[in-house]
C-alpha positions in Angstrom: 0.1 0.0 0.0 1.5 3.3 -1.0 1.8 6.0 1.7 1.5 9.7 1.1 2.0 12.8 3.2 -1.4 14.2 1.9 -4.3 12.7 0.1 -6.6 15.4 -1.6 -10.0 14.3 -2.5 -11.2 16.4 -5.4 -9.4 18.3 -8.0 -11.4 21.7 -7.8 -9.8 25.1 -6.8 -9.3 24.0 -3.0 -7.8 20.6 -3.9 -5.5 22.1 -6.5 -3.9 24.7 -4.4 -3.7 22.5 -1.4 -1.8 19.9 -3.4 0.6 22.3 -5.0 1.4 24.0 -1.6 2.1 20.6 0.0 4.3 19.6 -3.1 6.2 22.8 -2.8 7.0 21.9 0.8 8.5 18.7 -0.4 5.6 16.5 0.6 4.3 13.5 -1.3 0.8 14.1 -2.5 -2.0 12.0 -4.0 -5.0 13.5 -5.7 -8.2 11.6 -6.2 -10.7 12.6 -8.7 -13.9 10.8 -9.7 -14.3 12.4 -13.0 -12.2 11.5 -16.0 -11.0 15.0 -16.4 -9.7 17.1 -13.5 -10.8 20.5 -12.5 -13.9 19.7 -10.4 -17.1 21.7 -10.8 -15.2 24.9 -11.2 -13.7 24.1 -14.5 -16.2 21.6 -15.9 -19.7 22.6 -14.9 -19.5 25.9 -12.7 -17.2 28.9 -12.7 -15.3 28.6 -16.0 -18.3 27.4 -18.1 -20.6 29.9 -16.8 -18.2 32.9 -17.1 -17.3 31.7 -20.5 -20.9 31.7 -21.4 -21.2 35.1 -20.1 -18.2 36.5 -22.2 -19.8 34.8 -25.4 -23.2 36.4 -24.5 -21.5 39.8 -24.1 -19.4 39.5 -27.2 -22.1 38.1 -29.6 -24.9 40.4 -28.4 -22.6 43.4 -28.8 -23.5 44.5 -25.3 -20.4 46.5 -24.6 -21.1 48.7 -27.7 -24.8 49.4 -27.5 -24.1 52.4 -25.5 -22.1 53.8 -28.6 -24.1 52.2 -31.5 -27.6 51.9 -30.1 -29.6 49.2 -28.6 -30.3 47.5 -31.9 -26.5 46.8 -32.4 -25.5 43.1 -32.3 -22.4 41.4 -33.5 -24.4 38.2 -34.7 -28.2 37.8 -35.3 -30.0 34.6 -34.4 -27.5 33.5 -31.8 -27.6 29.6 -31.3 -26.4 27.4 -28.5 -23.5 26.1 -30.8 -22.3 29.8 -31.1 -22.1 29.9 -27.3 -20.7 26.4 -26.5 -18.0 26.7 -29.1 -16.4 29.5 -27.2 -17.0 27.8 -23.8 -15.5 24.4 -24.8 -12.4 26.0 -26.1 -11.7 27.8 -22.7 -12.6 24.7 -20.6 -10.2 22.5 -22.6 -7.4 25.0 -22.0 -8.0 25.3 -18.3 -8.1 21.6 -17.9 -4.7 21.3 -19.8 -3.1 24.0 -17.8 -4.3 22.6 -14.5 -3.2 19.0 -15.3 0.2 20.3 -16.5 0.7 22.2 -13.1 -0.2 19.3 -11.0 2.1 16.9 -12.9 4.9 19.4 -12.9 4.7 19.4 -9.1 5.0 15.5 -9.2 1.5 15.0 -7.7 0.0 11.5 -8.3 -3.4 11.9 -9.9 -5.8 8.9 -9.6 -9.1 8.6 -11.1 -11.9 7.0 -9.1 -14.3 7.6 -6.1 -12.6 8.0 -2.8 -13.9 6.7 0.5 -12.4 6.3 4.1 -11.7 2.8 5.1 -9.9 4.0 8.3 -8.5 7.3 9.7 -5.4 7.0 7.6 -6.7 4.7 4.7 -8.4 5.9 1.8 -9.9 3.4 -0.9 -10.2 4.4 -4.4 -13.0 2.8 -6.5 -12.7 2.7 -10.2 -15.1 0.5 -11.9 -14.8 -2.9 -10.4 -11.3 -2.2 -9.1 -10.6 -1.0 -5.6 -7.1 0.4 -4.7 -6.1 1.7 -1.2 -3.5 4.2 -0.1 -2.4 5.6 3.4 -2.1 9.2 4.2 -0.7 11.1 6.9 -3.2 13.9 6.2 -6.4 14.1 4.2 -8.1 17.1 2.6 -11.8 16.7 1.6 -12.3 19.1 -1.3 -15.2 17.2 -3.0 -17.2 20.3 -3.7 -21.1 20.4 -4.4 -23.7 19.4 -6.7 -27.1 21.2 -7.5 -29.8 20.3 -5.1 -32.6 18.3 -6.8 -35.8 18.1 -4.8 -37.6 14.7 -5.3 -40.8 16.4 -6.1 -39.4 18.1 -9.2 -39.1 16.2 -12.5 -35.7 17.1 -13.9 -35.0 16.3 -17.4 -32.6 17.5 -20.2 -34.8 20.0 -22.1 -37.6 21.5 -19.9 -36.7 21.4 -16.3 -33.0 21.8 -15.5 -30.4 22.4 -12.8 -27.4 24.7 -13.0 -25.4 21.8 -14.7 -28.1 21.0 -17.2 -28.6 24.4 -18.6 -25.2 24.2 -20.2 -26.3 21.3 -22.2 -29.4 22.8 -23.7 -30.1 21.7 -27.3 -31.5 25.1 -28.2 -32.3 28.4 -26.6 -35.9 28.6 -25.1 -38.2 31.4 -26.0 -39.3 31.8 -22.4 -37.4 30.8 -19.1 -38.4 30.7 -15.5 -35.6 30.8 -13.0 -36.3 29.6 -9.4 -33.7 31.0 -7.0 -32.2 34.6 -7.0 -28.8 33.6 -5.6 -25.5 34.0 -7.4 -26.1 31.3 -9.9 -29.8 31.9 -10.6 -29.0 35.7 -11.1 -26.1 35.2 -13.3 -28.0 32.7 -15.7 -31.2 34.7 -15.7 -29.3 37.9 -16.8 -27.5 36.1 -19.5 -30.6 34.6 -21.0 -32.5 37.8 -20.8 -29.6 39.4 -22.7 -29.9 36.7 -25.4 -33.5 37.6 -26.0 -35.1 34.9 -23.8 -38.1 36.2 -22.0 -37.0 35.5 -18.4 -38.9 35.4 -15.1 -36.8 35.3 -12.0 -38.5 33.9 -8.7 -36.9 34.7 -5.3 -38.4 33.9 -1.9 -36.7 36.8 -0.3 -37.7 40.4 -0.9 -34.6 41.1 -2.7 -31.8 39.5 -4.8 -28.3 38.8 -3.4 -29.1 40.1 0.0 -25.4 39.9 1.0 -24.5 42.6 -1.2 -24.6 46.4 -0.3 -28.4 47.4 -0.6 -27.6 50.3 -3.1 -25.9 47.8 -5.5 -28.7 45.3 -5.1 -31.3 48.1 -5.9 -29.3 49.1 -8.9 -29.1 45.5 -10.1 -32.8 44.9 -9.8 -33.6 48.2 -11.6 -31.4 47.3 -14.5 -32.6 43.7 -14.8 -36.2 45.0 -15.0 -35.1 47.7 -17.5 -33.7 44.8 -19.7 -37.1 43.2 -19.8 -36.8 40.6 -17.0 -39.7 40.0 -14.7 -38.8 39.7 -11.0 -41.0 37.8 -8.7 -39.6 38.8 -5.3 -41.0 37.6 -1.9 -42.5 34.6 -3.8 -42.0 30.9 -3.4 -42.8 28.1 -5.8 -45.1 25.3 -4.3 -45.5 23.2 -7.5 -43.5 22.6 -10.7 -45.0 20.4 -13.4 -44.8 19.9 -17.1 -48.0 20.3 -19.1 -49.0 19.9 -22.7 -49.1 23.3 -24.4 -52.7 24.3 -24.8 -53.9 25.0 -28.4 -52.9 28.4 -29.7 -50.0 28.8 -27.0 -46.5 29.2 -28.3 -44.1 26.5 -27.3 -40.7 25.3 -28.6 -41.6 21.6 -28.3 -45.3 21.4 -27.4 -44.5 21.3 -23.7 -44.7 24.0 -21.1 -43.3 24.1 -17.5 -46.0 25.4 -15.1 -45.0 26.8 -11.7 -47.6 27.6 -8.9 -46.6 30.1 -6.3 -47.7 30.3 -2.7 -49.6 33.4 -3.6 -51.7 31.4 -6.1 -50.2 32.9 -9.1 -49.3 30.4 -12.0 -46.5 31.1 -14.4 -45.8 29.2 -17.5 -42.6 28.9 -19.7 -40.8 26.8 -22.2 -38.0 26.0 -19.8 -37.3 26.1 -16.0 -33.9 26.5 -14.3 -33.9 25.4 -10.6 -31.2 27.1 -8.7 -32.1 26.9 -4.9 -29.1 25.5 -3.0 -26.4 23.0 -3.6 -25.5 19.8 -1.9 -22.2 18.8 -0.5 -20.6 15.8 -2.5 -20.0 13.8 0.6 -22.5 10.8 0.4 -19.8 8.4 -1.0 -17.0 9.3 1.4 -18.1 6.9 4.2 -17.4 9.6 6.8 -18.8 7.5 9.6 -15.8 5.1 9.1 -13.6 8.0 10.7 -16.2 9.4 13.1 -17.3 12.3 10.9 -20.7 13.4 9.7 -22.0 15.9 7.1 -25.0 18.1 7.9 -28.3 17.8 6.0 -26.9 19.7 3.0 -23.8 17.5 2.9 -21.5 20.1 4.3 -18.7 19.5 6.7 -18.0 21.6 9.7 -14.3 22.9 10.2 -12.5 25.1 12.5 -10.5 28.2 11.5 -7.7 26.2 10.2 -10.0 24.1 8.1 -9.6 21.0 10.5 -12.6 18.7 11.0 -13.3 17.1 14.2 -10.4 14.7 13.3 -7.4 16.9 13.5 -5.5 15.3 10.5 -8.5 15.5 8.3 -9.3 18.8 6.8 -11.9 20.1 4.5 -12.1 23.3 2.3 -14.0 24.7 -0.5 -17.6 24.6 -1.3 -18.1 21.4 0.7 -17.7 23.6 3.9 -20.4 26.1 2.8 -20.4 29.8 2.4 -19.0 31.7 0.6 -18.4 28.8 -1.9 -16.5 30.9 -4.4 -13.6 29.5 -6.6 -11.3 32.3 -5.3 -12.1 31.7 -1.6 -11.7 27.9 -2.0 -8.2 28.3 -3.5 -7.1 30.3 -0.4 -8.7 27.9 1.9 -7.0 24.9 0.3 -3.7 26.6 0.4 -4.0 27.6 4.1 -5.2 24.1 5.0 -2.0 22.7 3.6 0.1 25.2 5.2 -1.4 24.4 8.6 -1.1 20.8 8.4 2.6 20.9 7.7 3.4 23.7 10.1 3.9 26.6 7.7 2.8 29.9 9.0 0.8 31.9 6.4 -0.9 35.1 6.5 -4.4 35.6 5.3 -7.3 38.2 5.5 -10.5 36.4 5.2 -12.3 39.7 6.2 -11.0 41.0 2.8 -12.0 38.1 0.7 -13.7 39.7 -2.4 -16.9 38.6 -3.9 -17.5 38.6 -7.7 -20.9 38.1 -9.2 -20.6 37.6 -13.1 -24.1 38.7 -13.9 -25.0 41.2 -16.6 -24.1 43.8 -15.2 -21.1 42.5 -13.3 -20.7 43.2 -9.6 -18.1 42.8 -7.0 -17.4 43.9 -3.4 -15.0 43.7 -0.6 -15.3 44.7 3.1 -18.4 46.0 4.8 -21.8 47.0 3.5 -23.9 49.7 4.6 -26.3 47.3 6.5 -23.4 45.7 8.3 -22.0 49.2 9.4 -25.3 50.4 10.6 -26.0 47.2 12.5 -22.6 47.6 14.3 -23.0 51.3 15.0 -19.9 52.1 12.9 -20.0 55.8 11.7 -19.4 56.1 8.0 -19.9 58.1 4.9 -20.2 57.0 1.3 -18.7 58.3 -1.9 -20.0 57.2 -5.3 -18.6 57.7 -8.8 -21.0 56.9 -11.8 -19.4 55.5 -15.0 -21.3 57.9 -17.1 -19.4 60.7 -15.5 -16.1 59.0 -16.3 -14.4 59.3 -19.6 -13.5 55.6 -19.7 -17.1 54.7 -18.9 -18.1 56.8 -22.0 -15.5 55.1 -24.2 -17.1 51.6 -23.1 -20.5 52.7 -23.5 -21.4 51.8 -19.9 -24.1 54.1 -18.7 -25.1 52.0 -15.7 -21.8 51.3 -13.9 -20.9 52.7 -10.5 -18.2 52.5 -7.8 -19.0 53.1 -4.1 -16.6 53.6 -1.3 -17.6 53.4 2.4 -15.5 55.5 4.7 -15.1 55.8 8.4 -16.2 59.2 9.6 -13.4 59.6 12.1 -10.4 57.6 11.0 -11.2 58.0 7.2 -10.1 54.4 6.6 -11.8 52.6 3.7 -14.3 50.2 5.1 -16.0 48.8 2.0 -15.7 49.0 -1.8 -18.7 48.1 -4.0 -18.7 48.0 -7.8 -21.3 47.5 -10.5 -20.6 47.5 -14.3 -17.9 46.7 -16.7 -14.8 45.5 -15.1 -16.2 45.5 -11.5 -14.6 42.2 -10.6 -11.2 43.7 -11.7 -11.7 47.2 -10.3 -12.5 46.0 -6.8 -9.0 44.8 -6.2 -7.5 48.4 -6.1 -9.7 49.1 -3.1 -8.9 45.6 -1.6 -5.1 46.4 -1.7 -5.5 49.9 0.0 -7.8 48.3 2.7 -5.2 45.6 3.3 -2.5 48.3 3.9 -4.9 50.2 6.3 -5.2 53.1 3.8 -7.4 56.0 4.0 -9.6 57.9 1.7 -7.0 60.5 1.4 -4.8 58.0 -0.6 -7.3 58.0 -3.5 -7.7 61.9 -3.3 -3.9 62.4 -3.6 -2.9 59.8 -6.0 -2.8 60.1 -9.7 -4.7 57.6 -11.9 -4.1 56.9 -15.7 -6.7 59.0 -17.8 -9.0 57.7 -19.1 -9.4 54.5 -16.9 -12.1 53.1 -14.7 -9.6 53.3 -11.9 -10.3 57.1 -11.8 -13.6 56.2 -10.3 -11.7 55.9 -7.1 -10.7 59.4 -7.1 -14.0 60.7 -8.0 -15.8 58.6 -5.3 -13.1 59.6 -2.7 -13.8 63.4 -3.5 -17.4 62.9 -3.1 -16.9 61.2 0.2 -14.6 63.9 1.5 -17.0 66.6 0.3 -19.6 64.9 2.7 -17.2 64.4 5.4 -16.2 68.1 5.4 -19.6 69.4 4.6 -18.6 71.1 1.4 
């Protein structure tokens, strides 16, 4: 039986970074992946495919140039699923190749199969009819998640889909109902609406993405409605079923999906995307063999070092729950590997950024207005609108904005919130200043290239300072 210093179960972002970090420390590492290709959900069905789809949508619909050439401008008419997936598959293949090369370059032993615990230091790898076993001093569970699929919903490959299934549509529907206004639901709903699919988004809470700053959320909801999307907020679906399309009703394939809401409303569409919750992929691990258990959503509880109740077994990434982002999962995996092998590493989880790749794009780091108010922290805000920035005009982005939250007394930057083109890139300038304990005066006194979106920081800072000094 081969012995390793670390066995990583799962080859997604958390598993990759943990494996490479351990290898850099001279440790022997085995990575077990149940798929035939590596990369986990992030590369194969989640992050990279959905973001590739977004870029294809933005390009083919001419979205970035509509502000300059008019709303009728479009790079390609009659966009097909093939147009979108060609772009996506090229990016996915490249990411798989790059990731595999990085792992092999660091002499990580990659094994295909389903991992399960046979003892505290023994992991069995099941591949077809074959069962292999290895021993590991440490184990990292990085198995990720899968879409939640309630038993009362009849999922298929054409009409009722989960977040994985929507990437395999044979054709674009005429109408789409999305249940769930979280990150995934909002992202896909906004893409489909931009493609001309008449989209209805149902969310049980009274607003979308309630972890974002309320002003950003309000702006998002306004622009989604302006794009033609119907938002059903504060509504919950009680029944989902497929029905034959009534005579005279337009339908892509003679079938409609009917959704009944708690309020009694009935909605119908060609296709439904169910995006409420994800389930941790832990059912096949045999956690009970090592005295561990997942919660009712398949998630594993860990401490601040990503250790489970069994100290030499760690867990990281989506399988441990919120925030369940590829970027945070990478850092969690790296930190777990550092801790298990005694390497000190500094991290700032309070400054982890959030990126939502909807249309429009959004990103944030730090506190929101709601959090600051709840904690009785005195603050002021400063805002820069893209329409006031030369670069915003060059990009044709009339809706973008950047918002700074500034402490009224110390003038430190407490939060940065962006909406619009390049938001997920732009946020990192503020993140760096916050990490270095900078104040709003840094942005007032520094010089930014002109024209750039980065200039928004100076405009927003001046706006905040004017409020602080009552000018």
